[in-house]
N, C-alpha and C positions, 0 to 999 in steps of 0.2 A: 305555370310560370317556368320559363326556360332557365336552365342553370347559366349563370354568368361566369365567364372565365375571369378569375382573379389574377391580378398582375404579380410578377415576381417583385420581391421587396429587396432593396439594396441594404446589405449588412456590412458594417465596417468594424474593424478592430485596429485602432491606431497603434496599440502595443505590438501587435504582430505585423502591422503594415499590410493587412489583407483587406480586400473588398470582394464581395460576391453578391449574386442575386439569388434569392431563395424563394421557392413557391410560397405564396401567402400562408397556406395552411401549415407549413413546416417551420415558419420563422421562430416561434417561441422555443420549440424543442431544439432547433439547430443552434440558436444563440446560447441557450442554457448548456447544451452539450459542449460547445466550444469553450465556454467559460469554465466549466467543470474540468475539462481535459487539459486545457492550456494554462489556466490562470487560477487553479485551485478554488474555483467557485466565485472569484472576484469578478464583478460585472465590468468587463472590458469591451467585449464585442457588443454591438447594439445596432438597432435600425439606424440608418443614416440620419443624422440629426436634421438635415435639410428636409428630408421626407417627413420626419415627425413634426417639424415646424409647419409645413404645408398642411398636414393632416389636422393639426390643432387649429390652424386658421379656418379651415373648412368646417370643422365641427363647431367652432365658435360662431361662425357665420350662420350655419344651419339652425342653431338654437337661439339666434338673435342677439348674441353678445357683441357682434361687430356691425 
């Protein structure tokens, strides 16, 4: 099976007013590092909520909830 190229994931921090796209494999560490360094560990930066909603809808559809 060929390796699939994973998309960059949009990350937002409303507190800082920043948006960026992070490689899929680095999202968790990048968000955690941002929150630790800039917000004393408080969860401010996150995956763009619109992307999370779309992902949740697709997962629900895949498992037959929609």
